[in-house]
KOLDO-786236 format. One line per 4 residues: number of its first residue (from 1); for each residue x, y, z of N, C-alpha, C. Coordinates in nm, 3 decimals. Layout:
<pts>
NUM = X,Y,Z,X,Y,Z,X,Y,Z ~ ...
</pts>
This chain:
<pts>
1 = 8.951,11.790,3.338,9.065,11.850,3.403,9.179,11.749,3.408 ~ 9.293,11.787,3.366,9.408,11.697,3.361,9.496,11.726,3.483 ~ 9.517,11.620,3.560,9.603,11.632,3.678,9.741,11.581,3.645 ~ 9.838,11.649,3.700,9.973,11.595,3.693,9.987,11.491,3.803
5 = 10.080,11.401,3.786,10.099,11.294,3.883,10.135,11.349,4.021 ~ 10.211,11.456,4.028,10.252,11.512,4.158,10.132,11.573,4.230 ~ 10.039,11.634,4.155,9.920,11.690,4.220,9.835,11.580,4.280 ~ 9.822,11.471,4.209,9.742,11.360,4.258,9.808,11.297,4.381
9 = 9.938,11.283,4.380,10.011,11.226,4.492,9.998,11.316,4.615 ~ 10.010,11.447,4.596,9.998,11.540,4.707,9.859,11.531,4.770 ~ 9.757,11.522,4.688,9.621,11.516,4.742,9.597,11.384,4.815 ~ 9.656,11.275,4.765,9.642,11.146,4.833,9.713,11.148,4.968
13 = 9.830,11.208,4.974,9.902,11.219,5.101,9.823,11.306,5.199 ~ 9.765,11.415,5.150,9.686,11.502,5.237,9.562,11.429,5.290 ~ 9.494,11.354,5.204,9.378,11.279,5.249,9.416,11.170,5.350 ~ 9.530,11.107,5.330,9.576,11.006,5.425,9.608,11.069,5.560
17 = 9.671,11.185,5.558,9.703,11.254,5.684,9.575,11.297,5.755 ~ 9.478,11.347,5.682,9.350,11.387,5.742,9.280,11.266,5.802 ~ 9.284,11.153,5.732,9.223,11.030,5.782,9.288,10.986,5.912 ~ 9.420,10.988,5.919,9.490,10.947,6.041,9.457,11.040,6.156
21 = 9.452,11.168,6.130,9.418,11.265,6.236,9.276,11.239,6.286 ~ 9.183,11.215,6.194,9.044,11.188,6.234,9.033,11.062,6.319 ~ 9.107,10.958,6.283,9.105,10.834,6.361,9.158,10.859,6.502 ~ 9.264,10.937,6.515,9.318,10.969,6.647,9.219,11.052,6.729
25 = 9.155,11.147,6.668,9.058,11.232,6.739,8.940,11.148,6.787 ~ 8.890,11.059,6.704,8.779,10.973,6.744,8.821,10.883,6.860 ~ 8.941,10.830,6.854,8.992,10.747,6.963,9.002,10.824,7.094 ~ 9.051,10.947,7.087,9.061,11.029,7.208,8.923,11.063,7.264
29 = 8.826,11.089,7.175,8.691,11.117,7.222,8.630,10.995,7.290 ~ 8.656,10.877,7.238,8.604,10.755,7.300,8.664,10.735,7.439 ~ 8.795,10.757,7.451,8.861,10.743,7.581,8.805,10.844,7.680 ~ 8.786,10.968,7.636,8.732,11.072,7.724,8.590,11.036,7.769
33 = 8.507,10.988,7.677,8.370,10.951,7.712,8.370,10.833,7.809 ~ 8.458,10.736,7.789,8.465,10.621,7.879,8.504,10.666,8.020 ~ 8.600,10.758,8.029,8.641,10.809,8.160,8.526,10.883,8.228 ~ 8.450,10.962,8.153,8.338,11.035,8.212,8.230,10.939,8.261
37 = 8.205,10.833,8.188,8.102,10.737,8.228,8.143,10.659,8.353 ~ 8.270,10.629,8.367,8.315,10.544,8.476,8.369,10.622,8.596 ~ 8.368,10.754,8.587,8.423,10.835,8.696,8.345,10.814,8.825 ~ 8.212,10.813,8.818,8.131,10.798,8.938,8.145,10.661,9.001
41 = 8.155,10.556,8.920,8.169,10.422,8.976,8.304,10.406,9.047 ~ 8.408,10.469,8.994,8.539,10.461,9.058,8.536,10.535,9.191 ~ 8.471,10.653,9.195,8.459,10.726,9.321,8.382,10.645,9.424 ~ 8.277,10.576,9.379,8.196,10.495,9.470,8.280,10.380,9.527
45 = 8.362,10.316,9.445,8.447,10.208,9.492,8.550,10.258,9.594 ~ 8.607,10.374,9.569,8.704,10.431,9.663,8.636,10.460,9.796 ~ 8.513,10.513,9.793,8.439,10.540,9.916,8.414,10.411,9.993 ~ 8.376,10.303,9.923,8.354,10.174,9.990,8.482,10.125,10.056
49 = 8.594,10.137,9.985,8.721,10.093,10.042,8.758,10.175,10.167 ~ 8.734,10.305,10.162,8.764,10.389,10.277,8.678,10.348,10.397 ~ 8.550,10.324,10.374,8.462,10.281,10.484,8.504,10.145,10.539 ~ 8.545,10.054,10.453,8.590,9.923,10.497,8.718,9.934,10.579
53 = 8.808,10.022,10.541,8.932,10.042,10.618,8.900,10.096,10.756 ~ 8.805,10.189,10.765,8.765,10.243,10.895,8.705,10.133,10.981 ~ 8.619,10.048,10.925,8.560,9.938,11.000,8.666,9.842,11.050 ~ 8.762,9.809,10.964,8.867,9.717,11.006,8.956,9.778,11.114
57 = 8.987,9.905,11.102,9.071,9.969,11.205,8.998,9.976,11.338 ~ 8.866,9.997,11.335,8.787,9.996,11.460,8.782,9.857,11.520 ~ 8.771,9.754,11.435,8.768,9.615,11.484,8.901,9.578,11.545 ~ 9.010,9.621,11.486,9.142,9.591,11.541,9.164,9.669,11.670
61 = 9.113,9.790,11.679,9.129,9.874,11.798,9.053,9.820,11.918 ~ 8.945,9.748,11.898,8.866,9.692,12.007,8.932,9.571,12.069 ~ 9.020,9.502,11.994,9.083,9.380,12.046,9.191,9.408,12.144
</pts>
């Protein structure tokens, strides 16, 4: 099969665009997975901070 130069160039540009889109999608999936894994630990840290604030406010209120 004989390709013209323009057909080959078009297919290379299309493959490059598909590659870039795939790289972006993989990156977004990694970020989403990281957020899902760390969501519970962040909630736990916020809960600890809230409890510590309550303890400190009670300690200041007793003085």
